[in-house]
C-alpha positions in Angstrom: 65.6 157.6 17.5 62.3 157.4 19.4 59.4 155.6 17.6 55.8 156.7 17.4 54.9 154.0 20.0 57.5 155.4 22.4 56.2 158.9 22.7 52.6 158.0 22.2 52.8 155.5 25.0 54.0 158.1 27.4 51.3 160.5 26.2 48.6 157.9 26.8 50.0 157.4 30.3 49.9 161.2 31.0 53.7 161.4 31.2 54.0 164.5 28.9 57.4 165.5 30.1 59.0 162.2 29.0 57.0 162.4 25.8 58.5 165.8 25.1 62.0 164.4 25.6 61.3 161.7 23.0 59.6 164.1 20.6 62.7 166.4 20.9 64.8 163.4 19.7 62.4 162.5 16.9 62.3 166.1 15.7 66.1 166.2 15.4 65.7 163.6 12.7 62.5 165.0 11.1 62.2 168.6 12.0 59.4 169.4 9.6 57.1 166.4 10.3 53.7 168.0 11.1 52.5 165.0 13.1 55.6 165.2 15.4 55.1 168.9 15.7 51.4 168.6 16.5 52.1 166.0 19.2 54.9 168.2 20.6 52.3 171.1 20.8 49.9 168.8 22.6 52.5 167.9 25.2 53.4 171.6 25.6 49.8 172.3 26.3 49.5 169.5 28.8 52.5 170.9 30.7 50.9 174.3 30.6 53.5 175.9 28.3 50.8 177.7 26.4 53.0 180.2 24.6 55.3 177.4 23.3 52.1 175.6 22.2 51.1 178.5 20.1 54.5 179.0 18.6 54.6 175.3 17.4 51.0 175.5 16.1 51.8 178.7 14.2 54.7 176.9 12.6 52.5 174.0 11.5 49.9 176.5 10.0 52.7 178.3 8.2 54.6 175.3 6.8 51.8 172.7 6.4 48.5 174.5 5.5 47.1 171.2 4.2 47.8 169.3 7.4 45.1 166.7 8.0 44.6 167.7 11.6 44.2 171.4 10.7 40.9 171.8 12.6 42.4 170.4 15.7 45.4 172.8 15.3 43.1 175.8 15.3 41.1 174.4 18.3 44.3 173.8 20.3 45.5 177.3 19.5 42.2 178.8 20.6 42.3 176.7 23.8 45.9 178.0 24.5 44.8 181.6 23.9 41.9 181.1 26.3 44.2 179.7 28.9 46.3 182.8 28.5 43.2 185.0 28.7 44.0 186.5 25.4 40.3 186.8 24.7 40.3 189.1 21.7 42.8 186.9 19.7 40.9 183.7 20.5 37.6 185.3 19.5 39.0 186.5 16.2 40.2 183.0 15.3 36.9 181.3 16.3 34.8 183.7 14.2 37.1 183.2 11.2 36.9 179.4 11.6 33.2 179.4 12.1 32.8 180.7 8.6 34.1 177.4 7.4 32.7 175.1 10.2 29.4 176.8 11.0 28.3 174.5 13.8 31.6 173.3 15.3 30.5 172.7 18.9 34.0 172.9 20.3 34.7 176.3 18.7 31.2 177.6 19.8 31.9 176.3 23.3 35.1 178.3 23.4 33.2 181.4 22.1 30.6 181.0 24.9 33.4 180.7 27.4 35.0 183.9 26.2 31.6 185.7 26.3 31.1 184.4 29.9 34.5 185.6 31.1 34.2 189.0 29.4 30.8 189.6 31.0 28.6 189.1 28.0 26.2 186.8 29.7 23.3 186.9 27.2 25.7 186.3 24.3 27.1 183.2 26.1 23.6 181.9 26.7 22.7 182.4 23.0 25.7 180.4 21.9 24.8 177.5 24.1 21.3 177.5 22.8 22.7 177.5 19.3 24.9 174.5 20.1 22.0 172.6 21.6 19.8 173.3 18.6 22.3 171.3 16.5 23.4 168.9 19.3 20.6 168.4 21.9 22.7 166.0 24.0 25.8 168.2 24.2 26.5 167.9 27.9 28.8 170.9 28.3 26.2 173.2 26.9 23.3 171.7 28.8 25.3 172.3 32.0 26.6 175.7 31.0 23.2 176.9 29.9 21.6 176.0 33.2 24.4 177.6 35.2 24.4 180.8 33.2 20.7 181.2 33.5 21.1 180.7 37.3 23.5 183.7 37.3 20.8 186.0 36.0 19.2 188.3 38.6 15.7 187.7 37.3 14.4 184.7 35.4 11.3 184.4 33.5 9.1 181.3 34.0 10.3 180.0 30.6 14.0 180.6 31.5 13.6 178.8 34.8 12.0 175.8 33.1 14.7 175.8 30.5 17.4 175.9 33.2 15.9 173.0 35.1 15.4 170.9 31.9 19.0 171.5 30.8 20.6 170.7 34.1 18.5 167.6 34.7 19.3 166.3 31.2 23.0 166.9 31.8 22.8 164.9 35.0 20.9 162.1 33.3 23.7 161.8 30.8 26.4 162.1 33.4 24.9 161.7 36.9 28.2 161.7 38.9 29.8 164.7 37.2 30.8 167.1 40.1 30.7 170.1 37.8 27.1 169.3 36.8 26.1 168.6 40.4 27.6 171.9 41.4 25.7 173.8 38.7 22.4 172.1 39.7 23.1 172.9 43.4 23.8 176.5 42.5 20.5 176.7 40.6 18.6 175.2 43.5 20.3 177.6 45.9 19.5 180.7 43.9 15.9 179.6 43.6 15.3 179.2 47.3 15.9 175.5 47.8 18.8 175.3 50.2 18.2 171.8 51.4 18.1 170.3 47.9 21.2 172.4 47.0 23.0 171.0 50.0 22.4 167.5 48.8 23.7 168.3 45.3 26.8 170.0 46.7 27.6 167.2 49.1 27.3 164.6 46.3 29.6 166.7 44.1 32.1 167.0 47.0 32.1 163.2 47.4 33.2 163.0 43.7 35.7 165.8 44.0 36.9 166.2 47.6 38.4 169.5 48.8 37.3 171.4 45.7 37.6 175.0 46.8 34.4 176.2 44.9 32.3 173.5 46.4 33.6 174.0 49.9 32.9 177.7 49.5 29.4 177.0 48.3 28.7 174.8 51.3 30.2 177.3 53.7 27.9 180.1 52.3 24.9 177.8 52.4 25.3 177.4 56.1 25.1 181.1 56.8 
């Protein structure tokens, strides 16, 4: 039988396929162990088997409603639904869980993501502002708020200042993050500063070579 150290070691190395094999063996001996099931679900998620992830998580929720990692079970289920683009189901779970954990930044981030991809831009912006009110240094929301504001056709002076402030703070906290550099570059580009945008895109590309979005941005900037 595989020990915890066996499958956890492979998970830590990023070898989720081998970890799944070992977890399969462990579950033959302890088929109802919620910790084994949760780690199995994590490995399914990492190998992009999102439907299986949800099946295993639903089993945990049904059989072990008092499981110590219950919050993470719901978050992983939401993440899987988002990956499957099952927006309505994911949104329903998030809103239900937010009644218990009102300011859960991860759940709120998922909700903002859903709003963004279902074309509810103002709602997504409001969610990131809500996150930052409780967590002023939450990098994901600092970056996302600035980027979403840049997507608006018309910005007020206050919104422009808010976007710059948010993007600069995100980069202060994580100066080499290519996603943050991309957002900052996009904001500069949409606000008539192509040379500064070019520098941000180039730096982002150095950190993430051949990224299709960055390459496309640079291509469009040259036109």
